[in-house]
C-alpha positions in Angstrom: 42.6 53.3 20.9 39.1 53.6 22.4 38.4 49.9 21.7 41.4 48.7 23.7 40.6 51.0 26.6 37.5 48.8 27.4 39.7 45.6 27.7 40.8 44.6 31.1 42.0 41.4 32.8 39.1 41.2 35.2 37.6 38.1 33.6 41.0 36.3 33.6 42.0 37.3 37.1 38.9 36.5 39.0 39.1 36.0 42.8 39.2 32.3 43.6 40.9 29.9 45.9 43.7 27.7 44.7 43.6 24.0 45.7 44.5 23.6 49.4 44.7 27.4 49.9 43.8 28.6 53.4 40.5 30.4 53.9 38.5 32.0 56.7 35.2 30.8 55.2 35.2 27.4 56.9 36.0 26.9 60.6 38.8 24.5 59.9 40.6 27.1 57.8 40.5 25.2 54.5 39.0 26.5 51.2 37.2 23.3 50.3 35.4 20.4 51.9 36.8 16.9 51.9 35.0 14.3 49.9 32.1 12.6 51.7 33.2 9.1 52.7 31.8 6.4 50.5 31.2 8.6 47.4 32.6 7.5 44.1 33.5 9.7 41.2 31.2 9.2 38.1 32.6 6.4 36.0 34.8 5.0 38.7 32.6 2.5 40.5 34.6 -0.7 40.5 32.0 -3.4 41.3 33.5 -6.3 39.3 35.4 -8.1 42.1 37.0 -10.5 39.6 38.3 -7.8 37.3 39.3 -5.1 39.9 40.4 -7.3 42.8 41.4 -10.6 41.2 38.9 -12.5 43.4 35.8 -14.5 43.0 33.5 -14.8 46.0 36.4 -13.6 48.2 38.8 -16.2 47.0 41.7 -15.6 44.5 40.5 -16.1 41.0 41.7 -19.2 39.2 41.4 -17.7 35.7 41.6 -14.3 34.0 38.4 -12.3 33.7 39.2 -11.3 30.1 39.8 -13.3 26.9 43.4 -14.0 26.1 44.4 -13.2 22.5 47.6 -12.0 20.8 46.9 -8.3 21.4 46.5 -9.0 25.1 49.8 -10.9 25.2 51.6 -8.2 23.3 50.3 -5.5 25.7 51.3 -7.7 28.6 54.8 -8.1 27.2 55.2 -4.4 26.8 53.9 -3.7 30.3 56.0 -6.5 31.8 59.2 -5.2 30.1 58.5 -1.7 31.5 57.4 -2.6 35.1 58.7 -6.2 35.8 61.8 -7.1 33.8 64.1 -4.8 35.8 63.8 -7.4 38.7 62.4 -10.5 37.1 64.3 -10.3 33.8 62.7 -10.7 30.4 62.3 -14.5 30.8 61.0 -14.4 34.4 63.9 -16.2 36.1 64.4 -13.4 38.7 67.8 -12.3 37.5 67.0 -8.8 36.2 69.3 -5.8 36.1 68.4 -4.6 39.6 69.3 -8.0 41.0 72.6 -8.0 39.1 73.4 -4.8 40.9 72.8 -6.2 44.3 69.0 -6.2 45.1 67.8 -9.5 46.5 66.6 -12.0 43.9 62.8 -12.5 43.6 61.6 -16.1 43.0 61.6 -17.4 39.4 58.2 -17.5 37.8 59.3 -21.0 36.6 59.3 -22.5 40.2 56.6 -25.1 40.5 55.1 -23.2 43.4 54.5 -20.1 41.2 53.3 -22.1 38.3 50.6 -23.6 40.5 49.3 -20.4 42.0 46.0 -19.0 40.7 46.0 -16.1 38.3 44.4 -13.9 41.0 47.6 -14.4 43.2 49.8 -12.9 40.5 47.3 -10.1 40.0 47.1 -9.5 43.8 50.9 -9.3 44.1 51.1 -6.8 41.2 48.4 -4.7 42.8 49.4 -4.9 46.5 53.1 -6.0 46.4 54.6 -8.8 48.5 57.8 -8.9 50.5 60.3 -6.5 49.0 58.1 -5.9 45.9 56.3 -2.6 46.1 52.6 -2.3 45.1 52.1 -1.4 41.5 48.3 -1.0 41.7 48.5 2.8 41.7 50.7 2.8 38.5 49.3 0.0 36.4 45.6 0.0 35.4 43.6 -3.2 36.1 43.4 -4.2 32.4 47.2 -3.9 32.1 47.7 -6.0 35.3 45.7 -8.8 33.8 47.7 -8.5 30.5 50.9 -8.9 32.6 49.3 -12.0 34.3 48.6 -13.5 30.9 52.1 -12.7 29.7 53.6 -14.3 32.8 51.6 -17.4 32.1 52.9 -17.4 28.6 56.5 -17.1 29.9 55.8 -20.1 32.2 54.4 -22.1 29.4 57.4 -21.2 27.1 59.8 -22.8 29.6 57.7 -25.8 30.4 55.8 -26.7 27.2 55.2 -30.4 26.6 56.6 -31.6 23.3 53.3 -33.4 22.6 51.6 -30.0 22.3 53.9 -28.8 19.5 53.3 -29.4 15.8 55.8 -31.3 13.6 57.3 -28.1 12.2 58.1 -26.7 15.6 59.5 -30.0 16.8 61.8 -30.1 13.7 63.0 -26.6 14.4 63.8 -27.4 18.0 65.7 -30.6 17.0 67.6 -28.6 14.4 68.8 -26.1 17.1 69.6 -28.7 19.8 73.3 -29.2 20.4 
């Protein structure tokens, strides 16, 4: 009984300000100071313009800043299916479920105009939005945005591949399935 008498909640219930709580300490009535402009949290300095902005010397990047491999394409497909397929559909034609329910159709990734844009353009549109498309930069990390760009390029190639690039086995499979 004497051992529990010494216990109290003073350590757990210390006086402190909650975030954004009013205070009389500072003249403006806030309990905390705003961040100093230009400061960057440790580990968050984004100096690689190519990776974080999709640009090289201020121009849209022509190529991805990371190596494309099967793991990147799989990640890109997963992120694309989560964030993009609802409008652009799983093949990239712009006829996703949202469009089928009345939202205006986005352009097809298979249009020659979009097949010719630099990779940095697709990254920039994902990051900052364009037209009716909202910016996804706050929701999709840069590495995943690049993975989506790689997957979009794979979708484009899948619909416009030249037969000369296929091996004999793939050509035979296509001919077997053709009507």
